[in-house]
N, C-alpha and C positions, 0 to 999 in steps of 0.2 A: 593490849600490847602497847609498850612505850619505847620510843626511840629518842635519842638526844641528837640535835643538830645545832651547829654553830652558824649564826647568821648576822649580818649587819643589822643593828638596831634600827628600827623604823619608827616614824612618829606614832604610829598606832600601838607601839610597844610601851609608850610612855607610863601609862598607869601600872602595868606589870613591872616595869623597871623601878619605879618609885617604891612599889611593894617589896621587890627583891632587895633593894638597897637598905630599906628599913629593917628587913629581917636579918640581913647580913651584919648590920651594926649591933644587933642583939646577940649574934652568935660569936662574933670575934672582934678583937681590937687590933688586928694585924694590918688593917688598911684604914685609909681615911676617906670620908665623903664630905661633901659640901655641908657646912654647919646649918645652911638654910634648907636642908632637905625637908624638914617638917613643914615649911612654909611654901614650898614650890607646888605650883598647880599642875595638873596633868597637861593643860594647854601650854604652859611655859616649858615643861619638860619636852613635850612634842616639838616645839619650836627649837629648843636647844639641839635635840637629835637631828632635826632637819638641817640646821646650820652646820653641825659637825660633819654631817655627811657631804657637805659641799666643799670641804676642805681636803687637802692632800697631806695634811700633817697631824690629823686627829682622827680617831676612830673609836666607836663603841661596838663591840661584838657581844652577842648574848648567846648563852647555851639555852636551848629550849627543849623541854621534855615534852614531846608530842605524844599525847595519849589518843591514839586512834579509836580506842574503844569508847571514850566519852567525848571525843571531838574537842579536846581542850589542850591548849598550849600553856605550860607553866615555865617561867624563867627560873633557871636553877644556878646560873653563873653569869658573870660579866668580866670582860677584859677591856681596858681602854689603853690607848696610847695618846698622850697629850704632848704637843710640842712645848718645849721649855723656852719661854720668851722668844727672842728672835734667833735662836740657835738652830742648828741642824740636828738637835738631839730631842728625843721623845722619851718621856717617862712612862713606863708600863705599869699598870696596876691590874691585878686580877683577884676575884673573890668568887667562891663557890659555896652554896649552901652545905652546911655540915653533913646533912644526910647523903651527900654525893661526894664527900672527900674520898680520896684513894680509889677513884673509879675511872681516872683518866680525863675527867672533865676539864680541870685546870690546865693540864698539859695540852690538851687539844686547843683550848682557847688561846693559850700563849703562842703555840706553834702557828695557829691561823693568823694571829695578829702580827707575828714576825714575818710571815709570808706576805701579808698586806704591806708591812713596812718596806720590805725589800723590793716588792714588784710595783707598788703604786704610789708610795708616799715620796715626799721630797727629803725625808729625814736620812741621816747618815748613820747615827748611832741610837742605841736604845739603852736605857738603864732603869733599874728599879731599886727600891730600898726595901730591905728585909730586916726584921728584928733578929738579933744574934741567936736568940733561943728558939726561932721558928725553923728548926732543923729539917722538917719535911719540906717546906718551901724552898729552902736553900738547896736541898738535894735536887728537887724538881728543876730549879733554875740552872744549876750546874750541869745536870743531865742534858738540858736543852742547849747548853753552850754559853751561858752567861759566865763571866769570870768575876771573882771577888776582887774588890778594890777597897782600900781603906779611905775613909772620908776624913 
């Protein structure tokens, strides 16, 4: 039996988070990751997660597929909010493995991150950038309450 849970990324998720991000870059070009992803060590990623968790303006949440039968947790999605410079704005980014699209994983991650943003962060606004042809993502974000603005 498997269940999906959304949780704050922890330093011990570093190895699986790197693995997830590498897989996501192979499956989609609708989001960006740090160009140095291939060179980052598990220890460096763990340190970054720890530092991010100490802020009130940045967050990494992960969707974990908890397989109780095999006692294994697999990361299947991630959402981040990152403060933009010294503003009170945060940029939201979300990605889910293709095998889990259209199952509510992305929606749940985005909603959880917005709850965090409203309840715990010092941020006042959130925004995201979506490709015009990514209609499924646009629909998701509008359903959650994001409004289109022209850049």
